[in-house]
Backbone as CSV, one residue per row, in Angstrom:
resi,resn,N_x,N_y,N_z,CA_x,CA_y,CA_z,C_x,C_y,C_z
1,MET,18.589,-15.661,10.800,17.228,-14.482,10.598,17.891,-13.493,9.529
2,LEU,18.854,-12.835,9.831,19.379,-11.975,8.923,19.525,-12.404,7.708
3,ARG,20.174,-13.882,7.355,20.475,-14.620,6.197,19.180,-14.852,5.321
4,GLN,17.926,-15.164,6.009,16.676,-15.517,5.540,16.046,-14.189,4.990
5,ARG,16.118,-13.003,5.800,15.864,-11.882,5.187,16.478,-11.382,3.963
6,VAL,17.618,-11.576,3.974,18.585,-10.848,2.674,18.049,-11.957,1.622
7,ILE,18.232,-13.302,1.630,17.862,-14.186,0.506,16.543,-13.921,0.203
8,THR,15.270,-13.759,1.047,13.976,-13.664,0.558,13.921,-12.350,-0.377
9,ALA,14.693,-11.301,0.304,14.358,-9.828,-0.063,14.993,-9.759,-1.609
10,LEU,16.195,-10.589,-1.917,16.936,-10.559,-3.175,16.072,-11.448,-4.278
11,VAL,15.471,-12.594,-3.461,14.365,-13.300,-4.648,13.209,-12.437,-4.890
12,LEU,12.457,-11.756,-4.031,11.426,-10.904,-4.187,11.745,-9.769,-5.307
13,VAL,13.038,-9.120,-5.040,13.204,-8.065,-5.685,13.795,-8.614,-7.495
14,ALA,14.449,-9.414,-7.390,14.652,-10.115,-8.759,13.418,-10.683,-9.404
15,LEU,12.647,-11.054,-8.721,11.285,-11.563,-9.628,10.294,-10.145,-9.803
16,LEU,10.375,-9.213,-9.257,9.503,-7.975,-9.465,10.237,-7.268,-10.343
17,LEU,11.711,-6.995,-10.457,12.335,-6.340,-11.230,12.166,-7.033,-12.461
18,GLY,12.575,-8.310,-12.321,12.511,-9.159,-13.865,11.158,-8.932,-14.825
19,THR,10.021,-8.955,-13.952,8.629,-8.772,-14.559,8.366,-7.329,-15.151
20,LEU,8.758,-6.521,-14.256,8.698,-5.115,-14.540,9.306,-4.462,-15.634
21,ALA,10.488,-5.494,-15.865,11.359,-4.969,-16.885,10.775,-5.230,-18.450
22,MET,10.032,-6.430,-18.252,9.555,-6.640,-19.592,8.353,-5.787,-20.175
23,LYS,8.415,-5.869,-21.571,7.517,-4.800,-22.349,6.100,-5.287,-22.046
24,ASN,5.824,-6.572,-22.046,4.581,-6.948,-21.674,4.233,-7.025,-20.366
25,PRO,3.173,-5.987,-20.054,2.675,-5.785,-18.483,2.119,-7.056,-17.790
26,TRP,1.721,-7.970,-18.464,1.062,-9.156,-18.040,1.621,-9.741,-16.960
27,PRO,3.116,-10.232,-17.185,3.716,-11.025,-16.099,3.906,-10.194,-14.607
28,PHE,4.091,-8.943,-14.624,4.113,-8.123,-13.776,2.705,-8.233,-12.901
29,ALA,1.697,-7.993,-13.799,0.345,-8.117,-13.091,-0.139,-9.347,-12.547
30,LEU,0.453,-10.579,-13.254,-0.121,-11.920,-12.589,1.057,-12.048,-11.614
31,LEU,2.221,-11.727,-11.415,2.981,-11.622,-10.374,2.241,-11.339,-8.977
32,THR,2.109,-10.083,-9.045,1.632,-9.169,-8.284,0.181,-9.610,-7.813
33,LEU,-0.578,-10.200,-8.557,-1.900,-10.689,-8.514,-1.758,-11.939,-7.422
34,LEU,-0.705,-12.793,-7.621,-0.534,-14.025,-6.946,0.064,-13.374,-5.397
35,LEU,0.508,-12.250,-5.377,1.046,-11.567,-3.848,-0.122,-11.234,-3.357
36,MET,-1.169,-10.889,-3.891,-2.441,-10.155,-3.243,-3.192,-11.222,-2.812
37,ALA,-3.052,-12.326,-3.665,-4.161,-13.399,-3.475,-3.531,-14.265,-2.113
38,ALA,-2.121,-14.024,-1.823,-1.535,-15.034,-0.673,-2.048,-13.863,0.344
39,ALA,-1.840,-12.409,0.440,-2.145,-11.677,1.220,-3.816,-11.837,1.528
40,GLY,-4.692,-12.073,0.536,-6.140,-12.413,0.718,-6.256,-13.628,1.769
41,TRP,-5.533,-14.502,1.685,-5.356,-15.834,2.350,-4.805,-15.519,3.943
42,GLU,-3.956,-14.636,4.084,-3.490,-13.954,5.059,-4.529,-13.401,5.923
43,TRP,-5.421,-12.483,5.146,-6.191,-11.782,5.672,-7.613,-12.767,6.596
44,GLY,-7.963,-13.821,5.742,-8.759,-14.682,6.010,-8.514,-15.220,7.286
45,ARG,-7.118,-15.629,7.537,-6.499,-16.376,8.711,-6.768,-15.467,9.971
46,LEU,-6.142,-14.143,9.633,-6.372,-13.254,10.797,-7.827,-12.852,11.239
47,ASN,-8.613,-12.986,10.630,-10.008,-12.702,10.641,-10.974,-13.905,10.898
48,GLN,-10.346,-14.904,11.665,-11.472,-15.936,12.165,-12.069,-16.905,11.122
49,SER,-11.223,-16.909,9.820,-11.740,-17.999,8.983,-11.183,-19.279,9.100
50,GLY,-11.658,-20.491,8.801,-10.752,-21.681,8.693,-9.923,-21.839,7.534
51,PRO,-9.130,-22.791,7.449,-8.103,-22.897,6.329,-8.754,-22.825,4.985
52,ARG,-9.917,-23.748,4.835,-10.551,-23.727,3.499,-11.193,-22.039,3.193
53,LEU,-11.704,-21.602,4.198,-12.550,-20.250,3.915,-11.141,-19.128,3.876
54,ALA,-10.015,-19.509,4.224,-8.938,-18.432,3.959,-8.412,-18.734,2.664
55,LEU,-8.400,-19.942,2.016,-8.104,-20.196,0.799,-9.000,-19.627,-0.140
56,ALA,-10.091,-19.654,0.275,-11.245,-19.272,-0.697,-11.422,-17.731,-0.805
57,LEU,-10.793,-17.046,0.269,-10.633,-15.765,0.130,-9.440,-15.315,-0.700
58,GLY,-8.561,-15.946,-0.609,-7.431,-15.349,-1.566,-7.772,-15.996,-3.023
59,ALA,-8.470,-16.945,-3.150,-8.902,-17.267,-4.613,-9.855,-16.354,-5.188
60,ALA,-10.680,-15.857,-4.191,-11.458,-14.620,-4.598,-10.903,-13.375,-5.241
61,VAL,-9.788,-13.214,-4.427,-8.967,-11.973,-4.738,-8.290,-12.117,-6.247
62,ALA,-7.791,-13.350,-6.426,-7.413,-13.560,-7.566,-8.329,-13.342,-8.943
63,LEU,-9.370,-14.262,-8.602,-10.610,-14.284,-9.439,-10.913,-13.027,-10.005
64,ALA,-11.066,-12.101,-8.897,-11.558,-10.675,-9.135,-10.401,-10.011,-10.189
65,GLY,-9.025,-10.253,-9.826,-8.152,-9.539,-10.470,-8.124,-10.253,-12.175
66,LEU,-8.224,-11.461,-12.231,-8.418,-11.863,-13.512,-9.591,-11.355,-14.420
67,LEU,-10.731,-11.186,-13.596,-11.834,-10.440,-14.364,-11.639,-9.145,-14.789
68,ALA,-10.653,-8.522,-14.041,-10.464,-6.985,-14.231,-9.400,-6.897,-15.418
69,LEU,-8.479,-7.860,-15.330,-7.779,-8.296,-16.647,-8.550,-8.256,-17.868
70,GLY,-9.390,-9.093,-17.718,-10.416,-9.568,-19.012,-11.133,-8.376,-19.662
71,PHE,-11.659,-7.423,-18.313,-12.565,-6.289,-18.859,-11.451,-5.138,-19.204
72,GLY,-10.155,-5.097,-19.052,-9.144,-4.088,-19.478,-9.088,-3.001,-18.449
73,TRP,-9.432,-3.223,-17.279,-9.266,-2.306,-16.281,-7.922,-2.142,-15.715
74,THR,-7.172,-2.847,-15.985,-5.477,-2.588,-15.697,-4.953,-1.564,-16.419
75,THR,-5.663,-1.281,-17.355,-4.945,0.087,-18.026,-5.837,1.381,-17.945
76,ALA,-7.168,0.904,-17.910,-8.156,2.503,-17.640,-9.085,1.903,-16.774
77,SER,-9.036,1.820,-15.487,-10.081,1.831,-14.665,-10.925,3.040,-14.478
78,PRO,-12.163,2.910,-14.062,-13.167,4.174,-13.535,-12.437,4.732,-12.330
79,ASP,-12.156,5.998,-12.496,-11.918,6.749,-11.333,-12.754,6.682,-10.305
80,SER,-13.969,6.493,-10.494,-14.627,6.225,-9.051,-14.229,5.063,-8.171
81,LEU,-13.502,4.167,-8.865,-13.347,3.125,-8.054,-12.051,3.590,-7.030
82,TRP,-10.975,4.437,-7.211,-10.161,5.015,-6.499,-10.526,5.805,-5.393
83,TRP,-11.662,6.548,-5.679,-12.123,7.357,-4.461,-13.210,6.308,-3.630
84,VAL,-13.566,5.424,-4.096,-14.315,4.295,-3.207,-13.243,3.943,-2.184
85,ALA,-12.095,3.597,-2.652,-10.812,3.007,-1.942,-10.445,3.868,-0.625
86,VAL,-10.503,5.295,-1.224,-10.105,6.427,-0.373,-11.112,6.642,0.708
87,LEU,-12.567,6.495,0.204,-13.561,6.728,1.316,-13.417,5.458,2.381
88,ILE,-13.354,4.285,1.771,-13.082,3.038,2.689,-11.967,3.270,3.492
89,TRP,-10.941,3.999,3.415,-9.780,3.744,4.084,-10.011,4.934,5.102
90,VAL,-10.436,5.981,4.705,-10.392,7.504,5.484,-11.659,6.969,6.644
91,LEU,-12.565,6.730,6.187,-13.708,6.308,7.354,-13.775,4.989,8.137
92,GLY,-13.511,3.978,7.419,-12.977,2.715,8.033,-12.044,2.973,9.009
93,GLY,-10.886,3.534,8.571,-9.574,3.514,9.211,-9.599,4.221,10.135
94,ALA,-10.500,5.639,10.122,-10.537,6.486,11.502,-11.409,5.677,12.429
95,TRP,-12.537,4.869,12.034,-13.299,4.289,13.201,-12.692,3.046,13.664
96,ALA,-11.555,2.522,13.032,-10.950,1.340,13.737,-9.966,2.080,14.583
97,LEU,-9.016,2.929,14.125,-8.172,3.352,15.054,-8.856,3.990,16.271
98,ARG,-9.935,4.714,16.081,-10.628,5.413,17.316,-11.038,4.310,18.621
99,THR,-11.637,3.186,17.858,-12.169,2.180,18.787,-10.955,1.168,19.172
100,GLY,-10.000,0.953,18.466,-8.987,0.071,19.009,-8.959,-1.337,18.489
101,PRO,-8.037,-1.977,19.019,-8.204,-3.605,18.676,-9.158,-4.172,19.355
102,SER,-9.709,-4.093,20.419,-10.971,-4.693,20.953,-12.053,-4.542,20.446
103,ALA,-12.212,-3.536,19.723,-13.433,-3.703,18.673,-13.700,-4.231,17.335
104,TRP,-12.583,-4.319,16.865,-12.381,-5.108,15.691,-13.096,-6.620,15.520
105,PRO,-13.100,-7.480,16.327,-13.557,-8.632,16.359,-14.977,-8.575,16.528
106,ALA,-15.676,-7.647,17.026,-17.065,-7.198,17.074,-17.633,-7.134,15.860
107,LEU,-16.950,-6.879,14.673,-17.590,-6.707,13.548,-17.902,-7.741,13.148
108,PRO,-18.985,-7.978,12.219,-19.473,-9.276,11.510,-18.158,-9.717,10.818
109,THR,-17.766,-11.205,10.988,-16.915,-11.807,10.224,-17.049,-11.599,8.609
110,LEU,-18.116,-11.829,8.059,-18.133,-11.490,6.825,-18.021,-10.322,6.263
111,ALA,-18.437,-9.097,7.027,-17.814,-7.637,6.491,-16.165,-7.580,6.815
112,ARG,-15.786,-8.257,7.702,-14.484,-8.071,7.638,-13.458,-8.723,6.408
113,TRP,-14.035,-9.906,6.039,-13.588,-10.667,4.922,-13.738,-9.513,3.734
114,LEU,-14.669,-9.031,3.256,-15.219,-8.479,2.311,-14.434,-7.226,2.291
115,LEU,-14.249,-6.602,3.419,-13.508,-5.332,3.227,-12.127,-5.589,3.053
116,GLY,-11.513,-6.397,3.494,-10.160,-6.790,3.090,-10.015,-7.355,1.946
117,ALA,-10.940,-8.263,1.138,-10.514,-8.431,-0.121,-11.013,-7.344,-1.148
118,LEU,-11.995,-6.501,-0.887,-12.089,-5.568,-1.669,-10.845,-4.374,-1.750
119,ALA,-10.198,-4.057,-0.530,-9.023,-3.550,-0.526,-7.933,-3.944,-1.355
120,LEU,-7.560,-5.289,-1.140,-6.806,-6.081,-1.649,-6.658,-5.851,-3.214
121,TRP,-8.057,-6.106,-3.701,-8.357,-6.013,-5.081,-8.163,-4.474,-5.553
122,LEU,-8.424,-3.708,-4.927,-8.257,-2.358,-5.364,-7.044,-1.962,-5.286
123,THR,-6.112,-2.292,-4.467,-4.594,-2.068,-4.555,-3.971,-2.773,-5.527
124,TRP,-4.294,-4.095,-5.901,-3.684,-4.739,-7.194,-3.898,-3.962,-8.375
125,LEU,-5.188,-3.581,-8.477,-5.688,-2.988,-9.598,-5.060,-1.340,-9.926
126,ALA,-4.785,-0.765,-8.912,-4.153,0.456,-8.762,-2.455,0.118,-9.155
127,LEU,-1.924,-0.641,-8.832,-0.385,-1.247,-8.990,-0.572,-1.658,-10.510
128,ALA,-1.589,-2.124,-11.026,-1.188,-2.834,-12.407,-1.528,-1.484,-13.119
129,GLN,-2.481,-0.504,-12.682,-2.717,0.615,-13.693,-1.551,1.594,-13.603
130,ALA,-0.853,1.558,-12.439,0.497,2.495,-12.563,1.489,2.110,-13.277
131,ARG,1.597,0.585,-13.342,2.599,-0.093,-14.260,2.318,0.404,-15.706
132,ALA,1.180,0.314,-16.011,0.596,0.520,-17.293,1.084,2.282,-17.751
133,ILE,0.735,3.086,-16.631,1.218,4.472,-16.957,2.783,4.568,-17.224
134,GLY,3.550,3.591,-16.480,5.020,3.843,-16.730,5.572,3.471,-15.484
135,ILE,6.872,2.902,-15.516,7.734,2.220,-14.853,8.124,3.379,-13.585
136,ASN,8.434,4.786,-14.321,8.915,5.741,-13.575,7.686,6.284,-12.774
137,PHE,6.534,6.268,-13.079,5.335,6.651,-12.320,5.165,5.570,-11.283
138,LEU,5.292,4.231,-11.342,5.098,3.252,-10.379,6.072,3.586,-9.462
139,LEU,7.350,3.380,-9.620,8.296,3.595,-8.791,8.220,4.605,-8.015
140,SER,7.741,5.738,-8.463,7.742,7.093,-7.585,6.690,7.109,-6.452
141,VAL,5.481,5.919,-6.918,4.531,5.924,-5.907,4.920,5.012,-4.686
142,LEU,5.872,3.929,-5.355,6.412,2.774,-4.072,7.456,3.547,-3.275
143,CYS,8.181,4.463,-4.019,9.187,5.107,-3.254,8.774,5.951,-2.122
144,LEU,7.655,6.496,-2.484,7.070,7.451,-1.691,6.609,6.760,-0.197
145,VAL,5.944,5.412,-0.457,5.661,4.728,0.808,6.864,4.393,1.513
146,TRP,8.231,3.975,0.719,9.219,3.393,1.416,10.067,4.540,2.164
147,MET,9.809,5.757,1.652,10.468,6.756,2.311,9.840,7.413,3.123
148,ALA,8.448,7.263,3.228,7.782,7.638,4.732,8.060,6.691,5.644
149,ASP,8.179,5.489,5.435,8.604,4.589,6.389,10.024,4.925,6.988
150,VAL,10.867,4.875,6.037,12.535,4.842,6.407,12.507,6.211,7.137
151,ALA,12.054,7.466,6.742,12.272,8.518,7.480,11.540,8.651,8.669
152,ALA,10.406,7.998,8.833,9.734,7.788,10.220,10.248,7.024,11.229
153,TYR,10.997,6.252,10.762,11.736,5.374,11.580,12.948,5.917,12.347
154,PHE,13.714,6.539,11.332,14.997,7.260,11.903,14.547,8.506,12.586
155,GLY,13.463,9.332,12.215,12.860,10.400,12.829,12.602,10.151,14.148
156,GLY,11.668,9.144,14.280,11.030,8.530,15.365,12.315,8.143,16.704
157,ARG,13.169,7.473,15.925,14.267,7.134,17.165,15.188,8.317,17.526
158,ALA,15.370,9.337,16.774,16.178,10.472,17.054,15.135,11.400,18.126
159,TRP,13.991,11.621,17.540,13.165,12.736,18.416,11.848,12.326,18.954
160,GLY,11.496,11.065,18.711,9.938,10.424,19.154,9.967,10.409,20.807
161,LYS,9.005,11.354,20.960,8.435,11.523,22.551,7.062,11.067,22.612
162,ARG,6.190,11.874,21.669,4.861,11.501,21.542,4.331,10.599,21.013
163,LYS,3.648,9.528,21.719,3.220,8.346,21.168,1.976,8.496,20.245
164,LEU,2.005,7.903,18.989,0.806,8.033,17.966,-0.217,7.275,18.168
165,ALA,0.076,5.969,18.521,-1.069,4.718,18.885,-0.432,3.623,19.719
166,PRO,-0.089,4.053,20.984,0.213,3.025,21.882,-0.632,1.769,21.910
167,SER,-1.707,1.818,21.995,-2.601,0.668,22.302,-2.115,-0.265,20.885
168,ILE,-2.020,0.149,19.571,-1.750,-0.533,18.479,-0.358,-0.715,18.059
169,SER,0.480,0.235,17.974,1.624,0.076,17.612,2.810,1.120,18.635
170,PRO,3.311,0.692,19.629,3.983,1.476,20.797,5.322,2.170,20.235
171,GLY,5.943,1.779,19.157,6.853,2.397,18.764,6.725,3.557,18.075
172,LYS,5.700,3.877,17.228,5.305,4.928,16.599,5.037,6.241,17.224
173,SER,5.712,7.355,16.788,5.315,8.532,17.138,4.943,9.586,16.566
174,TRP,4.632,10.877,16.780,4.229,11.945,16.280,5.267,12.559,15.431
175,GLU,6.467,12.433,16.130,7.786,13.025,15.573,8.327,12.386,14.329
176,GLY,7.744,10.919,14.333,8.003,10.112,13.515,7.558,10.102,12.116
177,VAL,6.213,10.553,12.316,5.354,10.951,11.211,5.475,11.965,10.603
178,TRP,6.124,13.324,11.215,6.367,14.398,10.524,7.660,14.360,9.834
179,SER,8.460,13.270,10.500,10.022,13.053,9.808,9.668,12.264,8.384
180,GLY,8.423,11.788,8.533,8.322,10.848,6.997,7.591,11.621,6.075
181,VAL,6.768,12.824,6.697,6.362,13.707,5.683,7.450,14.580,5.011
182,LEU,8.381,15.027,5.954,9.378,15.783,5.308,10.119,15.193,4.281
183,GLY,10.570,13.842,4.500,11.132,12.820,3.558,10.586,12.766,2.213
184,VAL,9.345,12.454,2.343,8.398,12.435,1.065,8.643,13.923,0.363
185,ILE,8.629,14.964,1.037,8.688,16.359,0.420,9.820,16.234,-0.367
186,LEU,11.035,16.099,0.556,12.513,16.117,-0.097,12.159,15.292,-1.447
187,LEU,11.811,13.870,-1.125,12.032,13.023,-2.436,11.231,13.533,-3.508
188,ALA,9.982,14.066,-3.348,9.282,14.602,-4.420,9.980,15.570,-5.017
189,CYS,10.465,16.697,-4.361,11.609,17.591,-5.087,13.011,17.161,-5.874
190,LEU,13.279,16.294,-5.199,14.407,15.307,-6.287,13.865,14.688,-7.232
191,TRP,12.663,14.141,-7.055,12.321,13.191,-8.355,11.809,14.156,-9.556
192,ILE,11.156,15.633,-8.890,10.624,16.366,-9.977,11.925,17.006,-10.790
193,TRP,13.253,17.157,-10.149,14.127,17.598,-10.658,14.729,16.430,-11.554
194,LEU,14.619,15.578,-11.373,15.229,14.316,-12.136,14.246,14.397,-13.366
195,ASP,12.849,14.424,-13.200,12.149,14.322,-14.345,12.635,15.399,-15.383
196,SER,12.817,16.668,-14.511,13.296,17.764,-15.664,14.502,17.294,-16.556
197,ARG,15.326,16.635,-15.913,16.807,16.341,-16.465,16.792,15.083,-17.499
198,PHE,16.136,14.308,-17.100,16.222,13.129,-17.793,15.136,12.571,-18.340
199,GLU,15.027,11.872,-19.449,13.897,11.184,-20.158,13.566,9.742,-19.640
200,PHE,12.534,9.821,-19.038,12.045,8.472,-18.305,10.757,8.015,-19.436
201,ASP,10.270,6.918,-19.136,9.219,6.362,-19.749,7.886,7.012,-19.479
202,SER,8.050,7.575,-18.327,6.693,8.372,-17.791,7.235,9.554,-17.097
203,ALA,6.290,10.405,-16.836,6.323,11.452,-15.729,6.024,10.813,-14.301
204,SER,6.734,11.063,-13.243,6.408,10.626,-11.856,5.224,11.194,-11.361
205,LEU,4.684,10.650,-10.249,3.648,11.116,-9.555,3.773,12.619,-9.111
206,TYR,4.917,13.030,-8.750,5.368,14.184,-8.320,5.035,15.331,-9.323
207,SER,5.576,15.075,-10.588,5.725,15.835,-11.557,4.344,16.099,-12.181
208,ARG,3.461,15.017,-12.279,2.246,15.230,-12.662,1.251,15.852,-11.672
209,LEU,1.480,15.834,-10.722,0.772,16.668,-9.481,0.941,18.061,-9.523
210,VAL,2.114,18.261,-9.733,2.823,19.632,-9.673,2.375,20.317,-10.867
211,GLN,2.095,19.751,-11.901,1.704,20.290,-13.059,0.094,20.600,-13.274
212,SER,-0.603,19.375,-12.601,-2.122,19.680,-12.661,-2.642,20.429,-11.443
213,LEU,-2.135,20.291,-10.116,-2.537,20.822,-8.961,-1.753,22.019,-8.472
214,GLY,-0.588,22.301,-8.754,0.371,23.261,-8.400,1.092,23.025,-7.356
215,PRO,1.907,23.750,-6.853,2.747,23.322,-5.629,1.750,23.157,-4.208
216,VAL,1.071,24.052,-3.986,0.263,23.688,-2.907,-0.692,22.499,-2.989
217,GLY,-1.083,22.188,-4.226,-1.912,20.971,-4.286,-0.904,19.740,-3.993
218,LEU,0.269,19.830,-4.755,1.099,18.872,-4.409,1.337,18.595,-3.154
219,GLY,1.856,19.523,-2.239,2.022,19.699,-0.800,0.897,18.745,-0.144
220,LEU,-0.375,19.391,-0.416,-1.516,18.644,0.085,-1.871,17.102,-0.134
221,ALA,-1.488,16.728,-1.230,-1.480,15.501,-1.646,-0.319,14.646,-1.280
222,LEU,0.948,15.128,-1.045,1.774,14.426,-0.135,1.603,14.007,1.172
223,LEU,1.080,15.399,1.725,0.708,14.926,3.285,-0.504,14.038,3.234
224,ALA,-1.237,13.991,2.469,-2.346,13.014,2.646,-1.992,11.515,2.232
225,LEU,-1.245,11.434,1.226,-0.507,10.198,1.061,0.308,9.706,2.255
226,SER,1.186,10.533,2.761,1.831,10.004,4.009,1.152,9.497,5.058
227,GLY,0.016,10.299,5.307,-0.852,9.924,6.272,-1.592,8.776,6.161
228,LEU,-1.894,8.327,5.013,-2.504,7.153,4.606,-1.482,5.959,4.719
229,SER,-0.145,5.941,4.292,0.797,5.026,4.416,0.818,4.855,5.974
230,VAL,0.794,5.423,6.754,0.788,5.338,8.433,-0.402,4.561,8.769
231,MET,-1.500,5.175,8.137,-2.864,4.580,8.473,-2.800,3.059,8.013
232,GLY,-2.179,2.517,6.806,-1.963,1.352,6.352,-1.512,0.509,7.293
233,ASP,-0.340,0.949,7.541,0.549,0.256,8.693,-0.022,-0.038,10.146
234,LEU,-0.762,0.879,10.579,-1.574,0.847,11.871,-2.509,-0.008,11.914
235,ILE,-3.546,-0.149,10.717,-4.629,-1.018,10.428,-4.008,-2.345,10.455
236,GLU,-2.930,-2.552,9.763,-2.593,-3.962,9.738,-2.015,-4.641,11.051
237,SER,-1.445,-3.583,11.818,-0.929,-3.804,13.266,-2.206,-4.213,14.201
238,LEU,-3.142,-3.361,13.870,-4.118,-3.426,14.727,-5.065,-4.802,14.677
239,VAL,-5.204,-5.345,13.316,-5.725,-6.652,13.078,-5.132,-7.649,13.586
240,LYS,-3.700,-7.588,13.324,-2.841,-8.774,14.003,-3.040,-8.566,15.540
241,ARG,-2.809,-7.548,16.066,-2.996,-7.452,17.852,-4.234,-7.876,17.826
242,ALA,-5.645,-7.699,17.359,-6.673,-8.397,17.726,-6.854,-9.815,17.652
243,ALA,-5.911,-10.507,16.621,-5.731,-11.779,16.517,-4.944,-12.367,17.198
244,GLY,-4.064,-11.736,17.885,-2.951,-12.296,18.798,-1.704,-12.827,17.805
245,ALA,-1.626,-12.262,16.747,-0.595,-12.735,15.744,0.468,-11.687,15.774
246,LYS,1.730,-12.070,15.532,3.103,-11.239,15.416,3.161,-11.104,13.974
247,ASP,2.931,-11.994,13.168,3.265,-11.613,11.583,1.880,-12.018,10.686
248,SER,1.506,-11.957,9.905,0.389,-12.168,8.911,0.472,-13.442,8.596
249,SER,1.700,-13.756,8.743,1.959,-15.349,8.210,3.463,-15.532,7.997
250,GLY,3.821,-16.798,7.642,5.292,-17.069,7.389,5.778,-17.239,5.924
251,LEU,4.982,-16.887,5.127,5.071,-17.287,3.759,6.680,-16.606,3.284
252,LEU,6.965,-15.449,3.696,8.089,-14.547,3.296,9.293,-15.005,4.544
253,PRO,9.935,-16.142,4.410,11.084,-16.295,5.423,11.841,-15.160,5.898
254,GLY,12.001,-14.750,7.221,12.403,-13.639,7.558,11.741,-12.272,7.427
255,HIS,10.692,-12.462,6.900,9.881,-11.114,6.833,8.483,-11.117,7.259
256,GLY,8.207,-12.467,7.416,6.751,-12.429,7.840,5.752,-12.931,6.783
257,GLY,4.736,-12.084,6.694,3.756,-12.398,5.396,3.617,-11.205,4.503
258,VAL,3.075,-11.495,3.501,2.901,-10.438,2.355,2.151,-9.160,2.895
259,LEU,1.365,-9.230,3.907,0.458,-8.269,4.308,1.378,-7.526,5.245
260,ASP,2.462,-7.956,5.800,3.648,-7.256,6.584,4.507,-6.285,5.675
261,ARG,4.552,-6.871,4.532,5.245,-5.900,3.399,4.559,-4.829,2.324
262,VAL,3.402,-5.148,2.682,2.703,-4.330,1.602,1.591,-3.229,2.515
263,ASP,1.585,-3.593,3.841,0.364,-2.977,4.434,0.254,-1.232,4.126
264,ALA,1.562,-0.665,4.142,1.361,0.893,3.785,1.025,0.901,2.582
265,LEU,1.205,0.178,1.472,0.944,0.528,0.241,-0.664,0.179,-0.258
266,LEU,-1.206,-0.836,0.807,-2.760,-0.656,0.297,-3.485,0.682,0.074
267,PRO,-3.701,1.559,1.219,-4.068,2.747,0.967,-3.625,3.883,-0.358
268,VAL,-2.295,3.737,-0.101,-1.602,4.779,-0.857,-1.849,4.775,-2.619
269,LEU,-1.489,3.343,-3.115,-1.885,3.418,-4.440,-3.008,3.768,-4.839
270,PRO,-4.217,3.224,-4.571,-5.379,3.753,-4.974,-5.355,5.424,-4.614
271,ALA,-5.295,5.751,-3.642,-5.329,7.246,-3.292,-4.441,7.977,-4.136
272,ALA,-3.266,7.608,-4.632,-2.349,8.309,-5.526,-3.087,8.380,-6.920
273,LEU,-3.653,7.596,-7.398,-4.558,7.563,-8.791,-5.751,8.409,-8.483
274,ALA,-6.279,8.451,-7.080,-7.418,9.476,-6.863,-6.844,10.802,-7.118
275,CYS,-5.840,10.825,-6.739,-5.275,12.540,-6.580,-4.953,12.682,-8.208
276,LEU,-4.361,11.682,-9.139,-3.869,12.076,-10.305,-5.485,12.406,-10.932
277,SER,-6.496,11.700,-10.472,-7.618,11.970,-11.289,-8.405,13.354,-11.318
278,LEU,-7.907,14.050,-10.057,-8.368,15.449,-9.833,-7.722,16.437,-10.946
279,GLY,-6.657,15.941,-11.454,-5.763,16.968,-12.307,-6.333,16.785,-13.941
280,ALA,-7.118,15.473,-14.044,-7.491,15.034,-15.459,-8.878,15.783,-15.819
281,ARG,-9.345,16.538,-14.924,-10.761,17.223,-15.109,-10.744,18.584,-15.637
C-alpha cells in the first residue's frame, strides 16, 4: 500500500508540476479539468447514479469547463461566481453537517448531482484563474489547505479531546481545527516575508489580502478559509458515509479517488478568489 501511495503521488506531482511550469496555461487547465471530470464521475457514483449517468456527470463537468475556456473565463471570471460558490458551501454545508449523513440521501437525486457538478466546475474555474494570476499565488492557496490539514492532524493527535463531528468523522477534534488555523496563520506570515524578500511571478494570496484588507481582514479571511477547508473534508466524508463507501473510488492507487484528495480544496479555491475580490473594489 505504501509503495502504491508513493508511486501514485510521484506521478501526480510530476504531471502537475510539469504542466504548471509551462508558459502556456492550457496544459495545466486541461489536466486539472480531466481530474475534476473524474471527480464528477465519482460524485455520481456516490449519489445513486448508474454507470452511464455517472459518466455523463463527469462529461458534463468537462464540457462546462471547455465552454468556460472558450469564453475566456479562466483568466477573468465574474466575481459573482465565487460568491455563489461561497453561498452554496456555507448554507448547504451548514445544513448537511447539522442534519448528518442520514438526511443526505433524502435530498432529490438530481439536486445532489447538480450541486456536486456545480461545485466541481466552480472549483476548477477558480483553479485555472489562480494559475492565470500566477504560480506563487496558486501555490499559496494550495499550501493553505495542506497546512490546515497537516497542522490539524498533528494538533488533534497531541491535544484532541472535544470531537468536532463524531457521526461524520470521529477522528477530527476542535483542538485539531484550531491547530490548523494557527498553522495557516504562521504559513501566511512566512509567505508574506518571502514575498518581501524575493521576486516571484506574482504576489501570494496572503500579501494581496494584507495589502487590500489589512492585518485584521487578513486574519478574518484566513479563519474563514481554514474553516471552509474543514467543511469540504467533512462534507465529502458525510457523502461517503451516506453511500456506505470508504473511498470515492479506486482511481488513484493507494489514495482512493480524486475527491478524496481534493475535498478540502473544493470550497477554499473559490472562496480565496471571493476574498480577493473584496480588495478590488
